[in-house]
PDBQT receptor file of N, H, CA, C and O in Angstrom, charges set to zero:
ATOM      1  N   MET A   1      -1.573 -20.598   1.837  1.00  0.00    +0.000 N 
ATOM      2  CA  MET A   1      -0.535 -19.853   1.137  1.00  0.00    +0.000 C 
ATOM      3  C   MET A   1      -1.077 -19.392  -0.203  1.00  0.00    +0.000 C 
ATOM      4  O   MET A   1      -1.897 -20.076  -0.815  1.00  0.00    +0.000 OA
ATOM      5  N   HIS A   2      -0.631 -18.257  -0.653  1.00  0.00    +0.000 N 
ATOM      6  H   HIS A   2       0.035 -17.701  -0.156  1.00  0.00    +0.000 HD
ATOM      7  CA  HIS A   2      -1.083 -17.727  -1.935  1.00  0.00    +0.000 C 
ATOM      8  C   HIS A   2      -0.514 -18.551  -3.076  1.00  0.00    +0.000 C 
ATOM      9  O   HIS A   2       0.548 -19.161  -2.946  1.00  0.00    +0.000 OA
ATOM     10  N   SER A   3      -1.228 -18.565  -4.196  1.00  0.00    +0.000 N 
ATOM     11  H   SER A   3      -2.090 -18.069  -4.301  1.00  0.00    +0.000 HD
ATOM     12  CA  SER A   3      -0.796 -19.349  -5.341  1.00  0.00    +0.000 C 
ATOM     13  C   SER A   3       0.328 -18.690  -6.123  1.00  0.00    +0.000 C 
ATOM     14  O   SER A   3       0.944 -19.333  -6.973  1.00  0.00    +0.000 OA
ATOM     15  N   GLY A   4       0.606 -17.425  -5.853  1.00  0.00    +0.000 N 
ATOM     16  H   GLY A   4       0.106 -16.903  -5.163  1.00  0.00    +0.000 HD
ATOM     17  CA  GLY A   4       1.659 -16.739  -6.582  1.00  0.00    +0.000 C 
ATOM     18  C   GLY A   4       1.194 -16.147  -7.899  1.00  0.00    +0.000 C 
ATOM     19  O   GLY A   4       2.016 -15.703  -8.700  1.00  0.00    +0.000 OA
ATOM     20  N   ASN A   5      -0.106 -16.133  -8.134  1.00  0.00    +0.000 N 
ATOM     21  H   ASN A   5      -0.773 -16.493  -7.483  1.00  0.00    +0.000 HD
ATOM     22  CA  ASN A   5      -0.621 -15.518  -9.354  1.00  0.00    +0.000 C 
ATOM     23  C   ASN A   5      -0.336 -14.038  -9.337  1.00  0.00    +0.000 C 
ATOM     24  O   ASN A   5      -0.248 -13.416  -8.279  1.00  0.00    +0.000 OA
ATOM     25  N   LYS A   6      -0.194 -13.486 -10.518  1.00  0.00    +0.000 N 
ATOM     26  H   LYS A   6      -0.266 -13.992 -11.378  1.00  0.00    +0.000 HD
ATOM     27  CA  LYS A   6       0.056 -12.051 -10.581  1.00  0.00    +0.000 C 
ATOM     28  C   LYS A   6      -1.269 -11.303 -10.526  1.00  0.00    +0.000 C 
ATOM     29  O   LYS A   6      -2.263 -11.734 -11.110  1.00  0.00    +0.000 OA
ATOM     30  N   ASP A   7      -1.272 -10.178  -9.819  1.00  0.00    +0.000 N 
ATOM     31  H   ASP A   7      -0.464  -9.827  -9.345  1.00  0.00    +0.000 HD
ATOM     32  CA  ASP A   7      -2.460  -9.349  -9.743  1.00  0.00    +0.000 C 
ATOM     33  C   ASP A   7      -2.465  -8.358 -10.896  1.00  0.00    +0.000 C 
ATOM     34  O   ASP A   7      -1.600  -8.413 -11.769  1.00  0.00    +0.000 OA
ATOM     35  N   ASP A   8      -3.434  -7.457 -10.901  1.00  0.00    +0.000 N 
ATOM     36  H   ASP A   8      -4.138  -7.412 -10.192  1.00  0.00    +0.000 HD
ATOM     37  CA  ASP A   8      -3.574  -6.484 -11.986  1.00  0.00    +0.000 C 
ATOM     38  C   ASP A   8      -2.339  -5.610 -12.149  1.00  0.00    +0.000 C 
ATOM     39  O   ASP A   8      -2.064  -5.136 -13.251  1.00  0.00    +0.000 OA
ATOM     40  N   ALA A   9      -1.593  -5.389 -11.080  1.00  0.00    +0.000 N 
ATOM     41  H   ALA A   9      -1.816  -5.774 -10.184  1.00  0.00    +0.000 HD
ATOM     42  CA  ALA A   9      -0.413  -4.539 -11.156  1.00  0.00    +0.000 C 
ATOM     43  C   ALA A   9       0.806  -5.306 -11.662  1.00  0.00    +0.000 C 
ATOM     44  O   ALA A   9       1.854  -4.707 -11.905  1.00  0.00    +0.000 OA
ATOM     45  N   GLY A  10       0.680  -6.628 -11.824  1.00  0.00    +0.000 N 
ATOM     46  H   GLY A  10      -0.171  -7.114 -11.626  1.00  0.00    +0.000 HD
ATOM     47  CA  GLY A  10       1.771  -7.417 -12.366  1.00  0.00    +0.000 C 
ATOM     48  C   GLY A  10       2.739  -7.961 -11.345  1.00  0.00    +0.000 C 
ATOM     49  O   GLY A  10       3.780  -8.497 -11.727  1.00  0.00    +0.000 OA
ATOM     50  N   SER A  11       2.441  -7.846 -10.048  1.00  0.00    +0.000 N 
ATOM     51  H   SER A  11       1.596  -7.410  -9.739  1.00  0.00    +0.000 HD
ATOM     52  CA  SER A  11       3.341  -8.381  -9.035  1.00  0.00    +0.000 C 
ATOM     53  C   SER A  11       2.701  -9.607  -8.401  1.00  0.00    +0.000 C 
ATOM     54  O   SER A  11       1.475  -9.695  -8.341  1.00  0.00    +0.000 OA
ATOM     55  N   PRO A  12       3.512 -10.565  -7.921  1.00  0.00    +0.000 N 
ATOM     56  CA  PRO A  12       2.941 -11.739  -7.278  1.00  0.00    +0.000 C 
ATOM     57  C   PRO A  12       2.096 -11.346  -6.072  1.00  0.00    +0.000 C 
ATOM     58  O   PRO A  12       2.368 -10.342  -5.413  1.00  0.00    +0.000 OA
ATOM     59  N   ASP A  13       1.079 -12.138  -5.790  1.00  0.00    +0.000 N 
ATOM     60  H   ASP A  13       0.859 -12.954  -6.324  1.00  0.00    +0.000 HD
ATOM     61  CA  ASP A  13       0.158 -11.846  -4.684  1.00  0.00    +0.000 C 
ATOM     62  C   ASP A  13       0.876 -11.690  -3.351  1.00  0.00    +0.000 C 
ATOM     63  O   ASP A  13       0.501 -10.837  -2.546  1.00  0.00    +0.000 OA
ATOM     64  N   ASP A  14       1.896 -12.493  -3.107  1.00  0.00    +0.000 N 
ATOM     65  H   ASP A  14       2.201 -13.185  -3.761  1.00  0.00    +0.000 HD
ATOM     66  CA  ASP A  14       2.547 -12.477  -1.800  1.00  0.00    +0.000 C 
ATOM     67  C   ASP A  14       3.830 -11.657  -1.790  1.00  0.00    +0.000 C 
ATOM     68  O   ASP A  14       4.628 -11.764  -0.859  1.00  0.00    +0.000 OA
ATOM     69  N   ALA A  15       4.032 -10.843  -2.813  1.00  0.00    +0.000 N 
ATOM     70  H   ALA A  15       3.383 -10.756  -3.569  1.00  0.00    +0.000 HD
ATOM     71  CA  ALA A  15       5.244 -10.033  -2.898  1.00  0.00    +0.000 C 
ATOM     72  C   ALA A  15       5.168  -8.840  -1.956  1.00  0.00    +0.000 C 
ATOM     73  O   ALA A  15       4.105  -8.252  -1.756  1.00  0.00    +0.000 OA
ATOM     74  N   GLU A  16       6.300  -8.500  -1.390  1.00  0.00    +0.000 N 
ATOM     75  H   GLU A  16       7.163  -8.978  -1.553  1.00  0.00    +0.000 HD
ATOM     76  CA  GLU A  16       6.387  -7.295  -0.578  1.00  0.00    +0.000 C 
ATOM     77  C   GLU A  16       6.489  -6.102  -1.522  1.00  0.00    +0.000 C 
ATOM     78  O   GLU A  16       7.225  -6.140  -2.507  1.00  0.00    +0.000 OA
ATOM     79  N   VAL A  17       5.758  -5.065  -1.218  1.00  0.00    +0.000 N 
ATOM     80  H   VAL A  17       5.159  -5.035  -0.417  1.00  0.00    +0.000 HD
ATOM     81  CA  VAL A  17       5.731  -3.894  -2.088  1.00  0.00    +0.000 C 
ATOM     82  C   VAL A  17       6.424  -2.735  -1.391  1.00  0.00    +0.000 C 
ATOM     83  O   VAL A  17       6.151  -2.437  -0.228  1.00  0.00    +0.000 OA
ATOM     84  N   SER A  18       7.329  -2.087  -2.122  1.00  0.00    +0.000 N 
ATOM     85  H   SER A  18       7.551  -2.329  -3.066  1.00  0.00    +0.000 HD
ATOM     86  CA  SER A  18       7.964  -0.888  -1.595  1.00  0.00    +0.000 C 
ATOM     87  C   SER A  18       8.194   0.071  -2.751  1.00  0.00    +0.000 C 
ATOM     88  O   SER A  18       8.224  -0.331  -3.914  1.00  0.00    +0.000 OA
ATOM     89  N   HIS A  19       8.352   1.327  -2.420  1.00  0.00    +0.000 N 
ATOM     90  H   HIS A  19       8.327   1.654  -1.476  1.00  0.00    +0.000 HD
ATOM     91  CA  HIS A  19       8.554   2.359  -3.429  1.00  0.00    +0.000 C 
ATOM     92  C   HIS A  19       9.645   3.310  -2.969  1.00  0.00    +0.000 C 
ATOM     93  O   HIS A  19       9.690   3.701  -1.803  1.00  0.00    +0.000 OA
ATOM     94  N   ASN A  20      10.517   3.677  -3.887  1.00  0.00    +0.000 N 
ATOM     95  H   ASN A  20      10.480   3.360  -4.834  1.00  0.00    +0.000 HD
ATOM     96  CA  ASN A  20      11.501   4.716  -3.618  1.00  0.00    +0.000 C 
ATOM     97  C   ASN A  20      10.931   6.020  -4.152  1.00  0.00    +0.000 C 
ATOM     98  O   ASN A  20      10.530   6.095  -5.313  1.00  0.00    +0.000 OA
ATOM     99  N   VAL A  21      10.894   7.028  -3.324  1.00  0.00    +0.000 N 
ATOM    100  H   VAL A  21      11.220   6.966  -2.381  1.00  0.00    +0.000 HD
ATOM    101  CA  VAL A  21      10.333   8.311  -3.724  1.00  0.00    +0.000 C 
ATOM    102  C   VAL A  21      11.474   9.304  -3.876  1.00  0.00    +0.000 C 
ATOM    103  O   VAL A  21      12.203   9.593  -2.927  1.00  0.00    +0.000 OA
ATOM    104  N   ASN A  22      11.611   9.819  -5.093  1.00  0.00    +0.000 N 
ATOM    105  H   ASN A  22      11.018   9.585  -5.863  1.00  0.00    +0.000 HD
ATOM    106  CA  ASN A  22      12.671  10.778  -5.383  1.00  0.00    +0.000 C 
ATOM    107  C   ASN A  22      12.130  12.195  -5.527  1.00  0.00    +0.000 C 
ATOM    108  O   ASN A  22      12.845  13.101  -5.956  1.00  0.00    +0.000 OA
ATOM    109  N   GLN A  23      10.876  12.376  -5.169  1.00  0.00    +0.000 N 
ATOM    110  H   GLN A  23      10.295  11.639  -4.821  1.00  0.00    +0.000 HD
ATOM    111  CA  GLN A  23      10.254  13.687  -5.300  1.00  0.00    +0.000 C 
ATOM    112  C   GLN A  23      10.090  14.325  -3.927  1.00  0.00    +0.000 C 
ATOM    113  O   GLN A  23       9.961  13.640  -2.912  1.00  0.00    +0.000 OA
ATOM    114  N   ALA A  24      10.100  15.631  -3.924  1.00  0.00    +0.000 N 
ATOM    115  H   ALA A  24      10.205  16.187  -4.748  1.00  0.00    +0.000 HD
ATOM    116  CA  ALA A  24       9.846  16.368  -2.691  1.00  0.00    +0.000 C 
ATOM    117  C   ALA A  24       8.370  16.206  -2.314  1.00  0.00    +0.000 C 
ATOM    118  O   ALA A  24       7.520  16.063  -3.194  1.00  0.00    +0.000 OA
ATOM    119  N   PRO A  25       8.065  16.226  -1.028  1.00  0.00    +0.000 N 
ATOM    120  CA  PRO A  25       6.663  16.111  -0.606  1.00  0.00    +0.000 C 
ATOM    121  C   PRO A  25       5.751  17.128  -1.299  1.00  0.00    +0.000 C 
ATOM    122  O   PRO A  25       4.597  16.826  -1.602  1.00  0.00    +0.000 OA
ATOM    123  N   GLU A  26       6.265  18.316  -1.546  1.00  0.00    +0.000 N 
ATOM    124  H   GLU A  26       7.203  18.562  -1.300  1.00  0.00    +0.000 HD
ATOM    125  CA  GLU A  26       5.458  19.352  -2.205  1.00  0.00    +0.000 C 
ATOM    126  C   GLU A  26       5.090  18.937  -3.631  1.00  0.00    +0.000 C 
ATOM    127  O   GLU A  26       3.985  19.216  -4.097  1.00  0.00    +0.000 OA
ATOM    128  N   GLU A  27       6.026  18.268  -4.327  1.00  0.00    +0.000 N 
ATOM    129  H   GLU A  27       6.924  18.042  -3.949  1.00  0.00    +0.000 HD
ATOM    130  CA  GLU A  27       5.748  17.809  -5.689  1.00  0.00    +0.000 C 
ATOM    131  C   GLU A  27       4.684  16.716  -5.690  1.00  0.00    +0.000 C 
ATOM    132  O   GLU A  27       3.819  16.684  -6.566  1.00  0.00    +0.000 OA
ATOM    133  N   ILE A  28       4.750  15.835  -4.719  1.00  0.00    +0.000 N 
ATOM    134  H   ILE A  28       5.453  15.861  -4.008  1.00  0.00    +0.000 HD
ATOM    135  CA  ILE A  28       3.754  14.765  -4.620  1.00  0.00    +0.000 C 
ATOM    136  C   ILE A  28       2.379  15.351  -4.329  1.00  0.00    +0.000 C 
ATOM    137  O   ILE A  28       1.391  14.952  -4.945  1.00  0.00    +0.000 OA
ATOM    138  N   LEU A  29       2.309  16.289  -3.401  1.00  0.00    +0.000 N 
ATOM    139  H   LEU A  29       3.112  16.613  -2.900  1.00  0.00    +0.000 HD
ATOM    140  CA  LEU A  29       1.033  16.936  -3.085  1.00  0.00    +0.000 C 
ATOM    141  C   LEU A  29       0.477  17.684  -4.287  1.00  0.00    +0.000 C 
ATOM    142  O   LEU A  29      -0.732  17.677  -4.517  1.00  0.00    +0.000 OA
ATOM    143  N   ALA A  30       1.349  18.327  -5.052  1.00  0.00    +0.000 N 
ATOM    144  H   ALA A  30       2.331  18.333  -4.865  1.00  0.00    +0.000 HD
ATOM    145  CA  ALA A  30       0.899  19.065  -6.242  1.00  0.00    +0.000 C 
ATOM    146  C   ALA A  30       0.358  18.116  -7.302  1.00  0.00    +0.000 C 
ATOM    147  O   ALA A  30      -0.569  18.470  -8.031  1.00  0.00    +0.000 OA
ATOM    148  N   TYR A  31       0.923  16.914  -7.397  1.00  0.00    +0.000 N 
ATOM    149  H   TYR A  31       1.676  16.626  -6.805  1.00  0.00    +0.000 HD
ATOM    150  CA  TYR A  31       0.470  15.925  -8.383  1.00  0.00    +0.000 C 
ATOM    151  C   TYR A  31      -0.962  15.485  -8.105  1.00  0.00    +0.000 C 
ATOM    152  O   TYR A  31      -1.770  15.355  -9.025  1.00  0.00    +0.000 OA
ATOM    153  N   TRP A  32      -1.272  15.256  -6.829  1.00  0.00    +0.000 N 
ATOM    154  H   TRP A  32      -0.617  15.362  -6.082  1.00  0.00    +0.000 HD
ATOM    155  CA  TRP A  32      -2.586  14.721  -6.482  1.00  0.00    +0.000 C 
ATOM    156  C   TRP A  32      -3.639  15.829  -6.433  1.00  0.00    +0.000 C 
ATOM    157  O   TRP A  32      -4.047  16.285  -5.365  1.00  0.00    +0.000 OA
ATOM    158  N   THR A  33      -4.056  16.238  -7.614  1.00  0.00    +0.000 N 
ATOM    159  H   THR A  33      -3.725  15.868  -8.482  1.00  0.00    +0.000 HD
ATOM    160  CA  THR A  33      -5.094  17.252  -7.743  1.00  0.00    +0.000 C 
ATOM    161  C   THR A  33      -6.442  16.651  -7.349  1.00  0.00    +0.000 C 
ATOM    162  O   THR A  33      -6.562  15.437  -7.184  1.00  0.00    +0.000 OA
ATOM    163  N   THR A  34      -7.436  17.490  -7.203  1.00  0.00    +0.000 N 
ATOM    164  H   THR A  34      -7.339  18.476  -7.338  1.00  0.00    +0.000 HD
ATOM    165  CA  THR A  34      -8.787  17.024  -6.883  1.00  0.00    +0.000 C 
ATOM    166  C   THR A  34      -9.278  16.059  -7.947  1.00  0.00    +0.000 C 
ATOM    167  O   THR A  34      -9.911  15.053  -7.628  1.00  0.00    +0.000 OA
ATOM    168  N   GLU A  35      -8.992  16.355  -9.208  1.00  0.00    +0.000 N 
ATOM    169  H   GLU A  35      -8.478  17.172  -9.467  1.00  0.00    +0.000 HD
ATOM    170  CA  GLU A  35      -9.431  15.492 -10.301  1.00  0.00    +0.000 C 
ATOM    171  C   GLU A  35      -8.743  14.122 -10.243  1.00  0.00    +0.000 C 
ATOM    172  O   GLU A  35      -9.398  13.094 -10.419  1.00  0.00    +0.000 OA
ATOM    173  N   ARG A  36      -7.437  14.105 -10.000  1.00  0.00    +0.000 N 
ATOM    174  H   ARG A  36      -6.905  14.940  -9.857  1.00  0.00    +0.000 HD
ATOM    175  CA  ARG A  36      -6.712  12.829  -9.916  1.00  0.00    +0.000 C 
ATOM    176  C   ARG A  36      -7.195  12.011  -8.726  1.00  0.00    +0.000 C 
ATOM    177  O   ARG A  36      -7.346  10.794  -8.832  1.00  0.00    +0.000 OA
ATOM    178  N   MET A  37      -7.435  12.658  -7.609  1.00  0.00    +0.000 N 
ATOM    179  H   MET A  37      -7.312  13.647  -7.522  1.00  0.00    +0.000 HD
ATOM    180  CA  MET A  37      -7.938  11.941  -6.434  1.00  0.00    +0.000 C 
ATOM    181  C   MET A  37      -9.310  11.328  -6.715  1.00  0.00    +0.000 C 
ATOM    182  O   MET A  37      -9.586  10.203  -6.298  1.00  0.00    +0.000 OA
ATOM    183  N   ALA A  38     -10.164  12.062  -7.418  1.00  0.00    +0.000 N 
ATOM    184  H   ALA A  38      -9.940  12.976  -7.757  1.00  0.00    +0.000 HD
ATOM    185  CA  ALA A  38     -11.502  11.564  -7.732  1.00  0.00    +0.000 C 
ATOM    186  C   ALA A  38     -11.448  10.352  -8.654  1.00  0.00    +0.000 C 
ATOM    187  O   ALA A  38     -12.306   9.474  -8.564  1.00  0.00    +0.000 OA
ATOM    188  N   GLU A  39     -10.456  10.289  -9.539  1.00  0.00    +0.000 N 
ATOM    189  H   GLU A  39      -9.759  11.002  -9.612  1.00  0.00    +0.000 HD
ATOM    190  CA  GLU A  39     -10.335   9.190 -10.489  1.00  0.00    +0.000 C 
ATOM    191  C   GLU A  39      -9.487   8.031  -9.966  1.00  0.00    +0.000 C 
ATOM    192  O   GLU A  39      -9.455   6.967 -10.583  1.00  0.00    +0.000 OA
ATOM    193  N   ALA A  40      -8.810   8.220  -8.853  1.00  0.00    +0.000 N 
ATOM    194  H   ALA A  40      -8.836   9.085  -8.351  1.00  0.00    +0.000 HD
ATOM    195  CA  ALA A  40      -7.917   7.191  -8.323  1.00  0.00    +0.000 C 
ATOM    196  C   ALA A  40      -8.705   5.987  -7.821  1.00  0.00    +0.000 C 
ATOM    197  O   ALA A  40      -9.794   6.123  -7.263  1.00  0.00    +0.000 OA
ATOM    198  N   LEU A  41      -8.128   4.808  -8.032  1.00  0.00    +0.000 N 
ATOM    199  H   LEU A  41      -7.243   4.698  -8.486  1.00  0.00    +0.000 HD
ATOM    200  CA  LEU A  41      -8.724   3.569  -7.547  1.00  0.00    +0.000 C 
ATOM    201  C   LEU A  41      -7.821   2.992  -6.469  1.00  0.00    +0.000 C 
ATOM    202  O   LEU A  41      -6.604   2.939  -6.647  1.00  0.00    +0.000 OA
ATOM    203  N   PRO A  42      -8.395   2.563  -5.359  1.00  0.00    +0.000 N 
ATOM    204  CA  PRO A  42      -7.558   2.015  -4.288  1.00  0.00    +0.000 C 
ATOM    205  C   PRO A  42      -6.923   0.694  -4.706  1.00  0.00    +0.000 C 
ATOM    206  O   PRO A  42      -7.508  -0.072  -5.471  1.00  0.00    +0.000 OA
ATOM    207  N   ARG A  43      -5.749   0.441  -4.209  1.00  0.00    +0.000 N 
ATOM    208  H   ARG A  43      -5.274   1.064  -3.587  1.00  0.00    +0.000 HD
ATOM    209  CA  ARG A  43      -5.043  -0.810  -4.464  1.00  0.00    +0.000 C 
ATOM    210  C   ARG A  43      -5.675  -1.876  -3.599  1.00  0.00    +0.000 C 
ATOM    211  O   ARG A  43      -6.012  -1.622  -2.443  1.00  0.00    +0.000 OA
ATOM    212  N   ASP A  44      -5.840  -3.075  -4.151  1.00  0.00    +0.000 N 
ATOM    213  H   ASP A  44      -5.565  -3.281  -5.090  1.00  0.00    +0.000 HD
ATOM    214  CA  ASP A  44      -6.357  -4.202  -3.401  1.00  0.00    +0.000 C 
ATOM    215  C   ASP A  44      -5.309  -4.631  -2.391  1.00  0.00    +0.000 C 
ATOM    216  O   ASP A  44      -4.188  -4.970  -2.772  1.00  0.00    +0.000 OA
ATOM    217  N   ILE A  45      -5.644  -4.623  -1.137  1.00  0.00    +0.000 N 
ATOM    218  H   ILE A  45      -6.554  -4.348  -0.827  1.00  0.00    +0.000 HD
ATOM    219  CA  ILE A  45      -4.713  -5.045  -0.094  1.00  0.00    +0.000 C 
ATOM    220  C   ILE A  45      -5.197  -6.388   0.431  1.00  0.00    +0.000 C 
ATOM    221  O   ILE A  45      -6.320  -6.516   0.918  1.00  0.00    +0.000 OA
ATOM    222  N   ARG A  46      -4.328  -7.382   0.322  1.00  0.00    +0.000 N 
ATOM    223  H   ARG A  46      -3.416  -7.278  -0.074  1.00  0.00    +0.000 HD
ATOM    224  CA  ARG A  46      -4.674  -8.717   0.791  1.00  0.00    +0.000 C 
ATOM    225  C   ARG A  46      -3.842  -9.041   2.020  1.00  0.00    +0.000 C 
ATOM    226  O   ARG A  46      -2.615  -9.111   1.954  1.00  0.00    +0.000 OA
ATOM    227  N   LEU A  47      -4.515  -9.235   3.128  1.00  0.00    +0.000 N 
ATOM    228  H   LEU A  47      -5.512  -9.178   3.181  1.00  0.00    +0.000 HD
ATOM    229  CA  LEU A  47      -3.846  -9.603   4.368  1.00  0.00    +0.000 C 
ATOM    230  C   LEU A  47      -3.733 -11.120   4.442  1.00  0.00    +0.000 C 
ATOM    231  O   LEU A  47      -4.572 -11.822   3.876  1.00  0.00    +0.000 OA
ATOM    232  N   PRO A  48      -2.716 -11.644   5.126  1.00  0.00    +0.000 N 
ATOM    233  CA  PRO A  48      -2.592 -13.102   5.240  1.00  0.00    +0.000 C 
ATOM    234  C   PRO A  48      -3.766 -13.676   6.022  1.00  0.00    +0.000 C 
ATOM    235  O   PRO A  48      -4.351 -13.009   6.875  1.00  0.00    +0.000 OA
ATOM    236  N   ASP A  49      -4.096 -14.928   5.714  1.00  0.00    +0.000 N 
ATOM    237  H   ASP A  49      -3.620 -15.470   5.021  1.00  0.00    +0.000 HD
ATOM    238  CA  ASP A  49      -5.137 -15.624   6.462  1.00  0.00    +0.000 C 
ATOM    239  C   ASP A  49      -4.720 -15.740   7.919  1.00  0.00    +0.000 C 
ATOM    240  O   ASP A  49      -3.527 -15.750   8.226  1.00  0.00    +0.000 OA
ATOM    241  N   GLN A  50      -5.682 -15.826   8.809  1.00  0.00    +0.000 N 
ATOM    242  H   GLN A  50      -6.651 -15.818   8.560  1.00  0.00    +0.000 HD
ATOM    243  CA  GLN A  50      -5.401 -15.953  10.238  1.00  0.00    +0.000 C 
ATOM    244  C   GLN A  50      -4.524 -17.166  10.506  1.00  0.00    +0.000 C 
ATOM    245  O   GLN A  50      -3.622 -17.101  11.342  1.00  0.00    +0.000 OA
ATOM    246  N   GLU A  51      -4.776 -18.287   9.801  1.00  0.00    +0.000 N 
ATOM    247  H   GLU A  51      -5.508 -18.339   9.122  1.00  0.00    +0.000 HD
ATOM    248  CA  GLU A  51      -3.990 -19.504  10.000  1.00  0.00    +0.000 C 
ATOM    249  C   GLU A  51      -2.523 -19.271   9.644  1.00  0.00    +0.000 C 
ATOM    250  O   GLU A  51      -1.636 -19.780  10.329  1.00  0.00    +0.000 OA
ATOM    251  N   GLU A  52      -2.255 -18.509   8.582  1.00  0.00    +0.000 N 
ATOM    252  H   GLU A  52      -2.975 -18.095   8.025  1.00  0.00    +0.000 HD
ATOM    253  CA  GLU A  52      -0.883 -18.246   8.168  1.00  0.00    +0.000 C 
ATOM    254  C   GLU A  52      -0.139 -17.454   9.224  1.00  0.00    +0.000 C 
ATOM    255  O   GLU A  52       1.034 -17.730   9.476  1.00  0.00    +0.000 OA
ATOM    256  N   THR A  53      -0.788 -16.470   9.856  1.00  0.00    +0.000 N 
ATOM    257  H   THR A  53      -1.741 -16.246   9.651  1.00  0.00    +0.000 HD
ATOM    258  CA  THR A  53      -0.114 -15.652  10.856  1.00  0.00    +0.000 C 
ATOM    259  C   THR A  53       0.140 -16.432  12.135  1.00  0.00    +0.000 C 
ATOM    260  O   THR A  53       1.114 -16.162  12.837  1.00  0.00    +0.000 OA
ATOM    261  N   GLU A  54      -0.715 -17.392  12.449  1.00  0.00    +0.000 N 
ATOM    262  H   GLU A  54      -1.507 -17.612  11.878  1.00  0.00    +0.000 HD
ATOM    263  CA  GLU A  54      -0.535 -18.198  13.656  1.00  0.00    +0.000 C 
ATOM    264  C   GLU A  54       0.608 -19.181  13.491  1.00  0.00    +0.000 C 
ATOM    265  O   GLU A  54       1.229 -19.564  14.482  1.00  0.00    +0.000 OA
ATOM    266  N   GLU A  55       0.909 -19.607  12.252  1.00  0.00    +0.000 N 
ATOM    267  H   GLU A  55       0.405 -19.296  11.447  1.00  0.00    +0.000 HD
ATOM    268  CA  GLU A  55       1.984 -20.559  12.012  1.00  0.00    +0.000 C 
ATOM    269  C   GLU A  55       3.345 -19.916  12.244  1.00  0.00    +0.000 C 
ATOM    270  O   GLU A  55       4.289 -20.604  12.634  1.00  0.00    +0.000 OA
ATOM    271  N   ASN A  56       3.464 -18.614  12.014  1.00  0.00    +0.000 N 
ATOM    272  H   ASN A  56       2.697 -18.056  11.697  1.00  0.00    +0.000 HD
ATOM    273  CA  ASN A  56       4.771 -17.937  12.120  1.00  0.00    +0.000 C 
ATOM    274  C   ASN A  56       5.060 -17.504  13.489  1.00  0.00    +0.000 C 
ATOM    275  O   ASN A  56       6.115 -16.922  13.742  1.00  0.00    +0.000 OA
TER     276      ASN A  56
């Protein structure tokens, strides 16, 4: 089980992440310019350990 430490984004390691999007798809596409995409860093995705998934 995760220790519950907060990651760089400030949320607990085992927290479920969701986002409400209030923008039109066109606005989102316009935001992600070539420059922004080049500078973007991927979010660390942590999957549960195999043992944790077998317990459930």
